[in-house]
N, C-alpha and C positions, 0 to 999 in steps of 0.2 A: 272374092277375092277371096276369106277365109279361108275356103276350101283349097282355091290354090294354096297355101301358105303352107298349112297341115291338114292334107289330103288324109289321113286314116284318122282323125280322131278328132271325136266326137265333144261338136261343142255346146252348152250346157249355158245360158244368160241368165244370173240372176239378175229380173227385169224389180225394179226398188220402187215401190208407190207410196206417195203420199196417200193418207185416208182423211177426212177429217174431222177434226177435233172443238167443237164445239165450233161458234159463230164467228167468220174469217180463218181460223186461223188452222192448220194441218200439224198431221204427230207424224213424225219423222222427217230430216232432213239430206240429203243431197240423193236424194226421188223424184220422182214426175207424177205433178195427178194425172190422176187418169185418163184424162184425154191427151196430154203428151204423150201418154206411153202406151196410146192404144198406135201410133203416126209408131212410135218406133222398135215397136213390134214388128209393123210391119218389115220396115228396115233389115233391125235385124233377121226377119226368114232372108229377103232379097240375100244381102250378106254372106247367106251360109249357115247360119245360126240353126242347130240341131234342133231345141229343144229351149225353151224358157219355161224358167223359176220365179213362178211371182209371190211378191214377199211383202210386208211394211219396210216402208224402208228407213233408217236408226245410224243416224250417226247425232245423236246429240249425250253419248254418254247414259241413257235411262234407257237401260237392258229390262224394262218392263214393255216398252215400243212391242220389240219382234220376239219378246218372251213374256208371254203378259202371265202374269200369278191368278191363279184361281178369284173368279167373278169381278175382274177389272175390264172383263173384255165378252164379246159375244165367242161363243162357238165356230169355228170354220171364218172366221172376223176377212178371213183374205176370200172366201169362193168367187162373190158377186164380183169380185173382180176380176179373178184367172176366168171364170164363164167368159165374161167380155172379149179380155184379151184371149180365146183359144173361139172366139164367135168369128173370129180375124182372122188367125192364122192357119195354116194346115199344119203345123211341125206341130207335136207334142206338147201340152203344157203342166206344167206340177205349180200342185202350189200345197202352203202350210200356214198352219198358223190356227193352233186347239180343236183341230181336228183326232179326238182322242178313243173314239170307238174302233174296232172293223168294220163294223154296222156306219157307223161316218163316214167313215173313208168308201163303206162302195158305193153310201149312195152321193156321194159326191163325184166318182165315174159315172155312177147312171145316169144321171140327169145331165151328161154334158156338160160340167161344168173344168174338168179336169184332165187328162188320163191320168195326172201320178197323183201318189198323195202322198206327200214331204214327212216324214217327222223327226223328233230331238228327240226331244224328253222325253216322249213314251220308249225313246228303244234304249235309255237307260232306265226306268223303270222296265221292263220287259224286252230284254237283246230276243226273244225269238219269237213277238209279234208275229211275224213275217209268216216263219215257220210254222205257227203254230194257226195263219188263218189260211195255208195250203192246205194244211193235214183236216179241216175241219171241227177246230178244235175255237171257234171262235170265243164261245164263253170261257174260254179260261184263260183267255192275256191278259196280266196283270196290269189295269189302266194308268194310267199317270194320272192325280192328283195336282198338278200347279203347284203345287207350295211351294218351287224355287227353291228350296231350302240347300242343297243338296249339292245340287247343281248351281242355278246362274248367280244369285247367295254368293259359292266358293270360288268360282269364275271371275266373279269383281274381286273376289279378295285375296284371290290367287292363294287360294287354297286346294287343297286336293279334290278332284270330281269327285262325286257321289249320288245314291238317292237313298233318302230316308225309307223309302218302299224294298230295296234292295240291293240287302245285307253281302254282294258276293261284285254287285260296283265296281271296278278302280281292283278291286283283289281275285281276278280271273284266274293267274298264276295260280295263286296260294286255297284260296277259297274256292271245292268243289260237294256238290253233293254225291258223296258214295257213299256203297253196303257196309251197315257195321259189322264186325267180325263176330260180335250173337249179338240175339231178338231180347229188347226185352219187354217188359210189362213197363210204361213211363205215366206218368202220372201229371199230371199239365194244372196248377191252381188259378183263371183266372180266365175268361176270352175277351180281352182286348188284343189286338193287334200284334203283341209283344206273341201272348199266348198261342196266337195260330198260328204263328209265323213259328213256330217253338213246334208244332201239333204236324204244322207242315215234314216241317225237315226230317221230325223224329220219325216222318210215320215213309216216306221215301228213303229211309234208311234202313226203311223196314223192320221199327221197331215197331211193338200193339201202342196203340196212345187213348189216353181217356184226357178231356175236359172238363176240371172242375170248376162249375163256374153258378155262385150264388144266388146273381139275378137270374130272370126270363130269356135276356136277351145275350146277343151278343155281341162284343165290342167293344165298352167297354167306356175306359173313359170318352172314347171316338162322337159317341152319339152325343155327349153333350159340345164336345169341341166342334159336330157341325154344324149346333146352331147360329151364332154370331153370322152376320151379313154376309154372303158370300164364301158362308165355308160347307156349306153344302157337300160338294165337289168330292168334298173327304171320304164319303159315306162309298162312295168306289170303294176305295180298300175295302173297306165288309162284302162289296158285291163276288170279290171277289175271291172270298172263302168256304162263301156259301158255294160257290161252285164247284172249288175245287177239293174243297175236303172232307165233301162226301163219295168222292174215288176213290178218298185211303182209306186207309185203318185204324180212321178215330172216331171216338164213343164220342156224344155231348150228355156231360147230367149237369142240364140245367135245372136253376131251381136246389142245388143241393151243392151247400158249404163242404171245402175237404176237412176233414175229419181223423183222430186220433188211429177210429177204427180203420179209417180207407188205408191207414198209413203204410199196412202190414201186405196190403196184395199187388204193390209197387214197387220194383227195381231202383225204380228211379223216381223223383218227387222233383219239379222242377216246376218254379213260384213265380208268378205274372202277374204279379198285382196290381204293379203302376203306384201311379205315387196319391198319398193320402189331401183331402183338400183341410186346411187351418183358420184359425179362424182369431185375428190378434189379438192375446190375454191382456186387455186394455180395460178399469172397469166401464161397465156396462155394454158388457159382451155379451151377457143375455138378456140382456130387451128384447123384447117382441119385433123391438120395429128392426131387426141383426137381421138376414138372411145372409148364405154363404153363393157367392158364385154360380158352384156347380146343382144347387137345389135353384139356383135363377133356372139356370140352365136347361137344367134338367127339368120343369116342370111342376117342381115338386114347389116349386114357391115363388106369390108374387107380388108383386113391390107395384106402387104405382104415384106418382107426385115425386114432390124433390129427392133427389136420390142421390148419395154420398159414396163412391166407389174410392173402395181404400186401399189402393197397389193400383199403379202407372205399367203393370209388368202386363204378357201379353191376355193372359185372364181376365185382366180387369179394364187395360182397352178394349178388350171385344164388348165386354159384359159391357160397357159402357154406354157403344156402338147402339149394342142390340136394343136397350133400351128406351137409349136415345127414339131408337124410330119406331118406339111403340107409347112416346106420348112421355116420358119421361123427364126432367129437366133431372139432367145427370152433372155434375163436379167430379171430378176425377185427383182424388188426392194421390201426392206418389217423393217417397220419400229422398230419390233422389232430384239431379237435376234435368229429365226429362221424361219423358216415355216412352213405351215402346221400344226404346232401346235393341232386342230384341231380334226385329219386323224384319221381315225383307223390302229390300229400297227398292224390290221391286212391286211391291205392294205399300211402304207407307206413305205418297203420296195418296194414297186410294182413300187409305184409313182417314188419315187426319180431313183429308176435302170434308165427307163426312161426321166429322166430328164438329168443326164450325160449321157448317150446312145445317146439323140440328142441334149448335149452338154448348155445348158439351161446354163447362169452365173446365180448366186443366188451373191447378195447383201443384207445383211442384216444388223441390227441398223443405220439404215438410210433414211431419211424423204423426199420425195419430197419436192423444194420448188417453181420451176419455170421449166413449158411447152415452146421447143424455139422451130424454126423450123425446126431444126434437132438433136437436143438432147433434155433431160432435164440437168437440178441442179439438183442435193441433197445432203444432211447436214449429213454426221455422226454422230447419237445420239451420240454413244461411240466411245470414239480417239480407236482403236484398230493397228493406225500406220500403213491402208490400204487404 
């Protein structure tokens, strides 16, 4: 009947499926359990639907169900469902859901789990995803790290859609990498993500680029940011630069700091050294029991036992979860009235659930005033009778 009404239109039906979430509950609403979806898929084919798109159902208001952030859902979490649907119908079946790399997408098609792969966030990170695959340059695809910062969070906040890894996203009409008017020798100080991207863009414009990095590794702060639970997916960003920069006019000087003697050898210098870690200037800050979150995540410091984490921003909360998962008894002390205010709404429920699981104590509206050998002294900034 559908084809009679619109004979020249391709009809793609999104088949929303609710998936198990613990015992006797499901993730998503407004969709079908798998057994009903199997029956409905065959009915849709009989009615003239041309293709089926298998996806997670979501009418709950939680975009983390259908657009899960890093580490909150397994890779390819809908593939087993699309495979089951594909076994029942003869029309093409597509699937979406944390299928991140070209190789993973090819595997889904090769093993008969789907005919088509749906990409969402991945095309914000690299709009040329498909073109690079067609040209045999799969290793040069910049893969999404699923942070949900520029995309999903901004959608929920009615803000401008963007991508933290793709500065051109949303500015395609005004930002293009074009050849430079003249070729220059450019020095870049720091091989973190900012420095690596500056090197890529500068080299594509025709400049000769040299990156100075005082450590022996590229990646900068991403090397420690990727350590807490669920954050290891951030390392895909470094993999991208290790693949694309060797093909460009970029020279690395690892283990070498940029000095005043180097300055005269370059036409331009780009400083991309990133932020610095800081210890709160209170009495006791130099005690041997005090360690910085950066050093802990970098494995330079080992802490154990009862641990107070001063600061409930992202760094503090993620460090607290990291330590709690390794057996520490952790208390978070935060000046503001809540922790992890900057965290994505698609990640926050998982984060808070894990903190509760590890029995992490949270003290808010509290200011650190002194560190002692076996304790910390805090002052409540709000009198809440606690």
